[in-house]
C-alpha positions, 0 to 999 in steps of 0.5 A, a space after each residue: 230555526 235551522 239555517 237550511 230553511 232560509 233562502 240560500 240566496 238570502 243567507 249568502 247575501 246576509 253572510 257576506 255583510 258580516 251577519 252570523 246567521 246562526 246567531 240571528 236564527 237562535 235569536 229568532 227562536 228565542 224571541 218567538 218562544 217568548 224567552 225574552 219575556 215582556 218588553 220594558 215599558 216607557 215609564 212613566 219615569 221620575 227623576 231621582 233626587 240628587 240627595 238619594 242615598 245611592 248617589 254619591 257626589 265624587 267631587 265633594 268626597 273627602 273621606 269614607 267611613 266604615 266599620 273597622 271589622 268590615 274594613 279588615 274583612 274587605 282588605 283580607 278578601 281582596 288581598 290588599 297587602 297593608 292593614 286598614 289601620 296603616 292607612 288611617 286611625 280608627 275610633 269607636 269600632 269605625 275607620 275613616 279613609 281620607 281621599 288619599 287613603 282611598 286612592 292608595 287602596 284603589 291603586 292596590 287593587 289594580 292587579 285585580 282590575 281590568 279596563 274595557 271599551 266598547 269599540 265597535 262603532 265606525 266614524 260614518 255618522 260621527 263625521 256626517 255633515 247633515 248630523 253635524 249641521 243639526 247640532 249647529 249650522 253656525 258651528 259648521 260654518 265656523 269650523 268648515 275648514 277643520 271639519 273637512 280635514 277631520 272628516 276626511 281622516 275619519 270616514 271609513 274608519 273605526 271611530 277609536 282609531 280616529 283623532 281624539 282632538 284637534 291641536 290649535 295649529 289645526 293638526 290632528 291629535 293622537 287617537 282615542 285608543 292610542 291614548 287609552 293605552 298610554 293612560 293605562 301604562 301611566 296607571 301601571 307606573 302608579 301601581 309600580 311606584 306604590 308596590 315596587 313590582 309589576 305583576 304579569 297581569 296588571 290592568 289588562 284591557 279588553 274590547 268589543 269591536 265589530 266584524 266590520 271594524 275589527 280588521 282595521 282596529 287590529 292593524 292599528 294596534 300592531 302599529 301602537 305596539 311599536 309607537 314611541 308614545 307607548 314603548 318609552 313607558 312600557 320599556 321602563 316598566 318591563 311590560 308590553 305596550 298593549 295588553 288587550 283581549 277582544 270580542 268581535 260583535 257580528 252584524 245582526 239582520 232586520 226582522 219583519 215589521 209588526 204588521 206582518 204578525 208573528 212569528 217574526 222572520 228575517 226581513 227579506 225584501 230590502 229595497 223591494 228586492 226578493 231574498 235581500 236582507 238588511 244587516 244592522 248592528 245588534 247594539 252594545 247590550 250584546 257585550 255581555 254575550 259577545 265578551 262573556 268568554 273574555 269576562 270569564 277568562 279574566 275572572 279565572 285569572 283573578 280579576 275581580 273588578 272591571 271598568 267598561 266604557 265608550 272608546 270615544 270618551 276622553 274622561 273615561 280613565 282609571 280612577 282609584 278613588 272610585 275603584 276603592 269606594 266601589 270595592 269597599 261597598 260590596 255592591 254589585 256595580 257602580 255607574 257614573 252620571 253627570 249633569 246634562 248639558 245642551 250638548 248631550 243629545 245622545 245617550 241616556 239619563 238616570 230615571 226611576 220607574 213606577 217601582 222606584 227602581 232606578 235605571 238608565 233610559 236612552 234618549 230616543 229608544 227608551 224615553 222621549 227627548 221632550 220628556 227630558 226637557 219637560 223634567 228640566 223645565 220643572 226644575 228637575 236635575 238631570 243626571 246624564 249617563 257617562 256610559 261608565 260602569 264598574 262591575 264586580 265579576 264575582 257578581 257578574 260572571 254567574 249572571 252572564 248566561 241569563 243577562 241576554 234574556 233579561 236586559 230589556 229588548 227593544 224592538 222598533 218598527 222602521 219605515 225607511 228606504 229599505 222598506 217596513 222592517 223591525 230592529 231589535 237592540 239592547 242597551 248596556 246601561 239598562 242593566 242598571 234596572 235589573 240591580 237591587 242596590 246599584 251605586 251611582 257616582 255623580 261626577 263633573 262632566 268636565 272630568 269624566 264625560 268629554 265624549 265626542 258623539 259628533 265630530 262637531 263636539 270634538 272640534 268645539 271642545 278642542 277649539 272652544 274660542 271659535 265655538 264661543 263666538 258663534 254658538 251657546 254651545 260655545 260656553 259649555 265647550 270652554 269648560 270642556 276644553 279646560 277638562 280636556 286639557 287637564 286630562 291630557 296632562 294628568 291622565 295621558 301624560 302630554 304637555 303643550 308645546 306651542 299650539 300642539 300636544 306632545 309627550 310630556 317625557 
């Protein structure tokens, strides 16, 4: 479909709203030509047993055994500068790596690893009072002063540059993104201590922003590059405080409702106004298209593995043990899952389809919330998607052209104030269903999944004693707070001074 065939007034309005019209029209051509194939159905889903051989319990992992021959081959292929035998004894043709040895192996892989985050979201729904009150009216009442303060700091801003926590004295903490950069510097220091050098390319970062948030994020990163929280550590290492590559996601446009039949077109009657479209987010599943140039660039520079996660998850940090286990396994990808709690109302759960293939089904778009609750009522263990993936670029890069057409495309009809229209989106983690033999890391939520989909979650995790007095969620908050404080100390190198967190150095 050519841009010239779109009403000029409609095209102008959409482009002013950040819509890349050529991308939308190309998408419609592919959709109407059937290039996306059949949409994935909604099940019927089952829940995999926690003892499934592809699910690895990381907290209880004390060692990993493999053939010595395979270990030598993997060490050679990955350029690990020591022999397997130097890290562990071998017996009967096998070698067993202790957890400490795995940590060493993973750290040696840092020059071949990149760390990325999905960073396109604004903090509008995050700080929306109606959405937060839906979690718990009692919590909102208890935290109203803190909520109003933090909401004022968040509204109109990209979520990644808003406070990641609130101090006990009521002051806002450091932002999610600033802390991620500090965490990466801390891990670069671990590599330097092990290897004695700091290569030019060491744990480079990458991100997907959106056309509406990129400017503010770029401005914040310029400030971060001068922030003492980063410059002190970077100066000791002799590296840049901020090393990041960015892909900017444009807005998509709503398409016509199913009642209008085929072919699908750009929705052009928003709010009853002629030649008026409706800009909508394209979904984070577009990262495999938007970030494809970044992935290829990193791969050409020698990066083999990449982490991908959400900016608002404080538990999303480098983990050398998981990196080592994944690299030694030779699998395509690994994903982290944790036991679901009452606070986990958005996101996905690990399920198996009718063919037994495991995938991640997002609550809402892919699986109904009542179905998740029914599984739990039947005694099933629900593993909640932590939104963290670990990929092998040798396997991923050759698939980048086809992935946008293979990841399930979900088109949902909408009946809202803007009218009858449809929205198309792809979910990153449904790539799991395309893999023949993925690996799943079962982790503690309090260590790897301290996310803040709503501001109220942030407040209750930061100030759990207040939360515990008014809501059942408070019990979970106490555990999450302990996890958050451990992370602030061990991963983000902060220490508590009085009632606030400050740099440890």
